[in-house]
C-alpha positions as CSV (number, residue, x, y, z in Angstrom):
1,M,-31.6,-39.6,-58.6
2,Y,-29.7,-38.5,-55.5
3,Q,-27.6,-40.0,-52.7
4,F,-27.8,-39.3,-49.0
5,Y,-24.9,-40.6,-46.8
6,L,-24.4,-40.2,-43.1
7,P,-22.3,-43.0,-41.5
8,T,-21.8,-41.1,-38.2
9,R,-23.6,-42.3,-35.1
10,V,-25.0,-39.1,-33.5
11,I,-25.9,-38.8,-29.8
12,F,-27.7,-35.5,-29.4
13,G,-29.0,-33.7,-26.3
14,R,-28.1,-32.4,-22.8
15,N,-25.6,-34.5,-21.0
16,A,-24.6,-36.4,-24.1
17,I,-21.0,-35.9,-23.0
18,N,-21.6,-38.1,-20.1
19,T,-21.9,-41.1,-22.4
20,L,-18.5,-40.6,-24.0
21,A,-16.5,-43.3,-22.1
22,K,-19.0,-46.1,-22.4
23,N,-19.5,-45.4,-26.1
24,V,-15.8,-45.3,-27.1
25,K,-14.4,-48.1,-24.9
26,H,-14.8,-50.6,-27.7
27,L,-13.3,-48.2,-30.3
28,G,-9.8,-47.9,-28.9
29,K,-7.8,-48.0,-25.7
30,T,-5.2,-45.3,-26.4
31,S,-6.7,-41.9,-27.1
32,L,-5.4,-38.6,-28.4
33,I,-7.6,-35.7,-27.2
34,V,-7.3,-32.9,-29.7
35,C,-8.4,-29.5,-28.3
36,G,-7.5,-25.8,-27.9
37,K,-5.3,-24.4,-25.1
38,Q,-7.6,-22.3,-23.0
39,S,-11.4,-22.6,-22.7
40,I,-11.6,-26.4,-22.4
41,K,-9.3,-26.3,-19.4
42,E,-10.8,-23.2,-17.8
43,S,-14.3,-24.8,-18.0
44,G,-13.1,-28.0,-16.4
45,L,-14.3,-30.0,-19.4
46,L,-10.8,-31.5,-20.3
47,K,-10.3,-32.8,-16.7
48,R,-13.7,-34.2,-16.8
49,V,-13.2,-36.0,-20.1
50,V,-9.8,-37.4,-19.0
51,E,-11.3,-38.8,-15.8
52,M,-14.2,-40.4,-17.7
53,L,-11.9,-42.1,-20.2
54,N,-9.5,-43.3,-17.5
55,S,-12.4,-44.8,-15.6
56,E,-12.8,-47.2,-18.6
57,N,-9.0,-47.8,-18.7
58,I,-8.5,-45.7,-21.8
59,K,-5.2,-44.0,-21.9
60,T,-5.2,-40.3,-22.8
61,T,-2.7,-38.0,-24.4
62,V,-3.6,-34.3,-24.9
63,F,-2.8,-32.4,-28.0
64,D,-3.8,-28.8,-27.2
65,R,-2.0,-26.8,-29.8
66,V,-4.9,-26.2,-32.2
67,F,-5.6,-22.6,-33.2
68,S,-8.2,-20.9,-35.3
69,E,-7.8,-21.5,-39.0
70,P,-5.5,-24.6,-38.5
71,D,-2.8,-25.4,-41.1
72,T,-1.2,-28.5,-42.4
73,K,1.8,-28.1,-40.1
74,I,-0.4,-28.4,-37.0
75,V,-1.9,-31.6,-38.4
76,E,1.6,-33.0,-39.0
77,E,2.5,-32.2,-35.4
78,G,-0.7,-34.0,-34.2
79,I,0.1,-37.0,-36.4
80,S,3.6,-37.2,-34.8
81,V,2.1,-37.1,-31.2
82,A,-0.5,-39.8,-32.1
83,R,2.2,-42.1,-33.5
84,E,4.5,-41.6,-30.6
85,N,1.8,-42.6,-28.2
86,D,0.3,-45.4,-30.4
87,C,-3.1,-43.7,-30.3
88,N,-5.9,-45.6,-32.1
89,L,-8.7,-43.3,-31.0
90,I,-8.7,-39.6,-31.9
91,I,-11.2,-37.4,-29.9
92,G,-11.7,-33.9,-31.1
93,I,-13.3,-31.5,-28.5
94,G,-13.9,-28.0,-29.6
95,G,-15.1,-25.8,-32.5
96,G,-14.7,-26.5,-36.2
97,S,-11.0,-25.9,-36.3
98,V,-10.4,-28.5,-33.6
99,L,-12.7,-31.0,-35.1
100,D,-11.2,-30.6,-38.6
101,T,-7.7,-31.0,-37.1
102,A,-8.7,-34.1,-35.3
103,K,-10.4,-35.4,-38.4
104,A,-7.3,-35.0,-40.5
105,I,-5.0,-36.6,-37.8
106,S,-7.3,-39.6,-37.6
107,G,-7.4,-40.0,-41.4
108,L,-3.6,-39.7,-42.0
109,T,-2.0,-41.1,-38.9
110,K,-1.7,-44.7,-40.3
111,I,-0.3,-43.6,-43.6
112,K,3.5,-44.2,-43.5
113,N,6.1,-41.8,-44.9
114,I,4.0,-38.7,-45.1
115,S,6.3,-35.9,-46.2
116,S,3.6,-33.3,-46.2
117,V,-0.1,-33.2,-45.4
118,S,-0.4,-30.7,-48.2
119,D,0.2,-33.5,-50.7
120,Y,-3.3,-34.8,-49.9
121,L,-5.3,-31.6,-50.2
122,E,-7.9,-30.9,-52.9
123,I,-6.6,-28.7,-55.7
124,D,-3.0,-28.6,-54.5
125,G,-2.3,-32.2,-53.7
126,T,-0.6,-34.8,-55.9
127,K,-1.3,-38.0,-53.9
128,N,-4.4,-40.2,-53.9
129,L,-5.8,-40.1,-50.4
130,S,-8.4,-42.8,-51.1
131,E,-5.8,-45.3,-52.3
132,E,-3.6,-44.8,-49.2
133,I,-6.5,-44.9,-46.7
134,S,-7.9,-48.1,-48.3
135,A,-4.5,-49.7,-47.9
136,V,-4.0,-48.9,-44.2
137,G,-7.2,-47.6,-42.7
138,T,-7.7,-44.8,-40.3
139,A,-7.8,-44.2,-36.5
140,C,-11.3,-43.9,-35.1
141,F,-12.5,-40.3,-34.9
142,V,-14.9,-39.1,-32.3
143,A,-16.3,-35.5,-32.5
144,V,-17.5,-33.4,-29.6
145,P,-18.4,-29.9,-30.8
146,T,-18.3,-27.1,-28.2
147,I,-19.4,-24.4,-30.7
148,S,-22.6,-24.6,-32.7
149,G,-21.9,-23.5,-36.3
150,S,-19.4,-25.6,-38.4
151,G,-21.3,-28.9,-38.4
152,A,-17.9,-30.5,-38.7
153,E,-19.0,-33.4,-36.5
154,V,-20.9,-34.8,-39.5
155,T,-18.7,-33.9,-42.5
156,M,-16.1,-35.8,-44.4
157,N,-13.8,-32.9,-45.1
158,A,-11.2,-31.1,-42.9
159,V,-10.7,-27.5,-43.9
160,L,-7.0,-26.5,-43.6
161,I,-4.6,-23.8,-44.6
162,N,-2.0,-25.2,-46.9
163,S,1.2,-24.1,-45.0
164,K,3.1,-24.1,-48.3
165,T,0.8,-21.6,-50.1
166,G,-1.3,-20.0,-47.4
167,K,-4.5,-21.0,-49.3
168,K,-7.5,-22.6,-47.6
169,R,-8.1,-26.1,-48.9
170,S,-10.0,-29.3,-48.0
171,L,-8.8,-32.7,-47.1
172,R,-11.7,-34.9,-48.2
173,N,-12.6,-38.5,-48.0
174,P,-15.7,-40.5,-46.8
175,C,-13.4,-42.3,-44.4
176,L,-13.0,-39.0,-42.5
177,F,-16.5,-39.1,-41.2
178,A,-16.6,-39.4,-37.4
179,G,-17.6,-42.8,-36.1
180,L,-19.4,-41.1,-33.3
181,A,-20.5,-37.5,-32.6
182,L,-21.7,-36.3,-29.2
183,V,-23.6,-33.1,-29.6
184,D,-24.3,-31.7,-26.2
185,P,-25.8,-28.1,-26.2
186,E,-24.7,-27.6,-22.6
187,L,-21.1,-27.6,-23.8
188,T,-21.8,-24.3,-25.6
189,L,-23.1,-22.4,-22.6
190,T,-19.8,-20.7,-21.9
191,L,-19.4,-19.2,-25.4
192,P,-19.4,-15.4,-25.6
193,A,-22.1,-13.6,-27.6
194,D,-19.9,-12.7,-30.6
195,I,-18.6,-16.2,-31.2
196,T,-22.2,-17.6,-30.7
197,A,-23.5,-15.1,-33.3
198,I,-20.7,-15.7,-35.9
199,A,-21.0,-19.5,-35.5
200,G,-24.8,-19.3,-35.8
201,I,-24.5,-17.3,-39.0
202,D,-22.1,-19.9,-40.4
203,A,-24.7,-22.5,-39.8
204,L,-27.3,-20.4,-41.5
205,C,-25.0,-20.1,-44.5
206,H,-24.6,-23.9,-44.7
207,L,-28.4,-24.3,-44.6
208,I,-29.2,-21.7,-47.2
209,E,-26.4,-22.7,-49.5
210,G,-27.1,-26.4,-49.2
211,Y,-30.8,-25.7,-50.0
212,I,-30.0,-24.0,-53.4
213,S,-26.9,-26.0,-54.3
214,K,-26.8,-27.9,-57.6
215,E,-26.6,-31.1,-55.6
216,S,-29.4,-30.5,-53.1
217,N,-31.8,-33.4,-52.5
218,I,-35.2,-33.9,-51.0
219,V,-33.8,-35.3,-47.6
220,C,-31.5,-32.4,-47.1
221,D,-34.1,-29.9,-48.2
222,A,-36.4,-30.9,-45.3
223,L,-33.5,-30.6,-42.8
224,S,-32.5,-27.3,-44.3
225,I,-35.9,-25.7,-44.0
226,R,-36.2,-26.7,-40.4
227,G,-32.7,-25.6,-39.7
228,M,-33.3,-22.2,-41.1
229,E,-36.4,-21.8,-39.0
230,L,-34.4,-22.8,-35.9
231,V,-31.7,-20.2,-36.5
232,L,-34.1,-17.4,-37.4
233,N,-36.2,-18.0,-34.3
234,S,-33.5,-18.9,-31.7
235,L,-30.3,-17.1,-32.5
236,P,-31.7,-13.6,-31.5
237,E,-33.0,-15.1,-28.3
238,L,-29.7,-16.7,-27.6
239,I,-27.9,-13.4,-28.0
240,K,-30.3,-11.8,-25.5
241,D,-29.7,-14.6,-23.0
242,R,-26.6,-16.8,-23.6
243,N,-27.8,-19.2,-20.9
244,N,-31.0,-20.0,-22.7
245,I,-30.5,-23.8,-23.0
246,S,-33.6,-24.2,-25.2
247,A,-32.1,-21.8,-27.8
248,R,-28.7,-23.4,-27.4
249,T,-30.3,-26.7,-28.3
250,D,-32.0,-25.3,-31.3
251,I,-28.8,-23.8,-32.7
252,A,-26.9,-27.0,-32.0
253,L,-29.5,-28.9,-34.0
254,A,-29.4,-26.3,-36.8
255,S,-25.6,-26.6,-36.9
256,L,-25.9,-30.4,-37.1
257,Y,-28.3,-30.1,-40.0
258,G,-25.9,-27.6,-41.7
259,G,-23.1,-30.2,-41.5
260,I,-25.3,-32.7,-43.2
261,M,-25.8,-30.1,-45.9
262,I,-22.1,-29.8,-46.4
263,A,-21.6,-33.6,-46.6
264,N,-24.5,-34.3,-49.0
265,S,-25.6,-31.1,-50.9
266,G,-22.5,-29.1,-50.8
267,L,-22.3,-25.3,-50.6
268,T,-22.1,-22.4,-53.1
269,L,-20.1,-19.4,-54.1
270,A,-20.7,-17.7,-50.7
271,H,-18.5,-20.2,-49.0
272,G,-16.1,-20.1,-51.9
273,L,-15.7,-16.4,-51.4
274,G,-15.7,-16.6,-47.6
275,S,-12.9,-19.2,-47.6
276,V,-10.7,-16.8,-49.6
277,I,-11.6,-13.5,-47.9
278,G,-11.5,-14.9,-44.4
279,P,-7.8,-16.0,-44.3
280,K,-6.7,-13.1,-46.5
281,F,-7.9,-10.5,-44.0
282,S,-8.0,-12.5,-40.8
283,I,-11.8,-12.3,-40.7
284,P,-13.6,-15.1,-38.8
285,H,-14.9,-17.7,-41.3
286,G,-18.6,-17.5,-40.4
287,L,-18.5,-13.7,-40.5
288,A,-16.8,-13.6,-43.9
289,C,-19.3,-16.1,-45.4
290,G,-22.3,-14.2,-43.8
291,I,-21.2,-10.8,-45.2
292,V,-21.0,-12.1,-48.8
293,L,-24.0,-14.5,-48.6
294,P,-26.7,-11.8,-49.3
295,G,-24.9,-10.7,-52.5
296,V,-24.5,-14.3,-53.7
297,L,-28.0,-15.2,-52.9
298,E,-29.5,-12.1,-54.5
299,Y,-27.5,-12.9,-57.7
300,N,-28.6,-16.5,-57.7
301,L,-32.2,-15.8,-57.2
302,S,-32.4,-13.0,-59.8
303,H,-30.5,-15.1,-62.4
304,S,-31.9,-18.5,-61.6
305,K,-33.8,-19.1,-64.9
306,G,-35.1,-22.4,-63.4
307,N,-31.9,-23.5,-61.9
308,I,-33.4,-23.0,-58.5
309,P,-37.0,-24.5,-58.5
310,E,-39.8,-21.9,-58.0
311,D,-41.1,-23.7,-55.0
312,K,-37.7,-23.3,-53.3
313,I,-37.7,-19.6,-54.1
314,A,-41.2,-19.3,-52.6
315,I,-40.1,-21.0,-49.4
316,L,-37.1,-18.8,-49.1
317,K,-39.3,-15.7,-49.5
318,E,-41.7,-17.2,-47.0
319,L,-38.9,-17.5,-44.5
320,F,-37.0,-14.3,-45.3
321,G,-39.5,-12.0,-46.9
322,K,-39.7,-10.6,-50.4
323,N,-36.0,-9.7,-50.4
324,P,-34.1,-12.5,-48.6
325,A,-30.7,-10.7,-49.1
326,T,-31.9,-7.6,-47.2
327,K,-33.5,-9.8,-44.5
328,I,-30.2,-11.6,-44.0
329,Q,-28.4,-8.4,-43.5
330,Q,-31.0,-7.1,-41.1
331,F,-30.8,-10.4,-39.2
332,M,-27.0,-10.1,-38.9
333,S,-27.4,-6.6,-37.6
334,G,-29.9,-7.8,-35.1
335,V,-27.4,-10.2,-33.6
336,N,-24.8,-7.4,-33.5
337,L,-22.7,-8.5,-36.5
338,P,-21.3,-6.2,-39.2
339,T,-22.7,-6.5,-42.7
340,R,-19.9,-4.9,-44.6
341,L,-16.2,-5.7,-45.0
342,T,-15.2,-2.0,-44.6
343,G,-14.5,-1.2,-41.0
344,L,-13.4,-4.6,-40.0
345,E,-10.1,-4.5,-38.2
346,N,-7.8,-6.2,-40.7
347,F,-9.6,-5.3,-43.9
348,H,-7.9,-2.9,-46.2
349,H,-8.7,-1.2,-49.5
350,L,-8.9,-3.7,-52.4
351,T,-7.0,-3.0,-55.6
352,G,-8.0,-4.3,-58.9
353,N,-5.5,-7.1,-58.6
354,D,-6.8,-8.0,-55.2
355,L,-10.4,-8.3,-56.6
356,K,-9.2,-10.4,-59.5
357,E,-7.2,-12.7,-57.3
358,I,-10.1,-13.2,-54.9
359,A,-12.5,-13.8,-57.7
360,E,-10.3,-16.4,-59.4
361,E,-9.5,-18.2,-56.2
362,S,-13.1,-18.4,-55.0
363,L,-14.2,-19.8,-58.4
364,N,-11.6,-22.5,-58.0
365,T,-13.2,-23.9,-54.8
366,G,-15.4,-26.9,-54.7
367,S,-18.2,-24.8,-53.2
368,A,-18.3,-22.4,-56.1
369,K,-18.6,-25.3,-58.5
370,K,-21.9,-26.3,-56.9
371,N,-23.4,-22.8,-57.2
372,P,-26.8,-23.1,-58.9
373,V,-26.1,-20.3,-61.4
374,Q,-22.9,-20.1,-63.5
375,V,-20.7,-17.1,-62.5
376,N,-17.6,-15.6,-64.0
377,P,-14.8,-13.5,-62.3
378,E,-16.5,-10.2,-63.3
379,T,-19.7,-11.2,-61.6
380,V,-17.8,-12.2,-58.4
381,I,-16.0,-8.9,-58.4
382,E,-19.3,-7.0,-58.6
383,I,-20.7,-9.0,-55.7
384,I,-17.6,-8.2,-53.6
385,K,-17.8,-4.5,-54.5
386,T,-21.4,-4.5,-53.3
387,Y,-20.5,-5.6,-49.8
388,I,-17.2,-3.6,-49.3
C-alpha cells in the first residue's frame, strides 16, 4: 500500500508567469512578494509581476531580504511584514531558499503569539504545528521558481537554519503545499552556468534518492525514471548553451518531478549528509549533496540485500552504467562541478570529532531515516572519508 499526494495546482510551460494575476485574483487581494534583492530586479521580473498584480487590483508589498540558506530569523521578519500589511497572499519568486521562506511565512503568519519559528521545527521544536494551523489556517502560498533544482514549488516542507543552533531543519506540514505553482522555464534563462549545474545536480539527487527510498512508490518511480533521463540528457546541453530553452524546459520538469519525490517518497542519507556538510562549510546545498551521493548510492547498492528491488538496480545500471557511482562523478565533472570536498573554498581538514559530529547529525535527519539500507555512524564516516 502507498499514498501519493499533490494538492498543488501546477501550470507548467513557457509564459506561465503571464497567467499569475488572473490565477491569484480569487486567492487574495493583499500580497507579499517574497524574493531576493538583486537578480529579480535586474531582470525586470519584479516590476513586471507588480504591474500584473496591480492590474487586477491586488496590492503588493515586497519582502526582498531572503538570502541563501535562510534562517528562522528571516522568516520571523517576513511574518512581521506580512502582518503589518494584512497580507493574505504570499507569492515566492526565486530559488529554493526564497520559496521555502515564503512557504514558512504563509504557514505561520496567522498563528498568534509566535515567540520563535524555531519552536515549530522538526527535531528541535516543542510546539505542534498541525494543531495551531488547524485552528487558524494559513495564508495562500503561490510558488514561482526561477531556478530549476529544489522542486520546492511542490513540497510541504521549508528547509531553514535554526537561528538558535545553526542546524538545518525542516518546517513540515501538508498545509504548507503551495496552492498554485507557476513553473516557467524562461524565468531560468538568466542563470549562470555554475548555478544551473549545481541546481541540476540537486534535482538529480532528489530523483535518485526518491527512487531508492524506503517510501518510494510506483507513481513516483515512473516520474523519477523520466526525470533522471531528462537531467542526464539535457543538463550537459544546457551548460554548453544556457539559452537552450528546450533543455531549460527539460530541467525545469525534472526539478518538478524531484520535488514530487521529496513530498511523497522522501530522500536518503545523501541529503542527510548534504544538509549537515553544506551549512558547516558554506558549500552550496546541491553541490554538497552531489558530492556525497556517489558514496551513499554505492553503499546502498552493494549492501541492498533485497531492500532495493533488483529491477530498480537494473534500471539504475541501464541509466548510469555498471557502476552508477562512478558515472555520477563523471557526469558532475562533465558539467564542470567538483567531485571532492577537498579544494572547496571553505572546506578544511576534518578531525575525528568533526567526522563523528557530522555522522551523528546526518543520521538524525528525516532523510537518513528513509535510507533503504540501515547505516551506523562508522559507515557514514567511511563514506565521508571516501569523498574528502
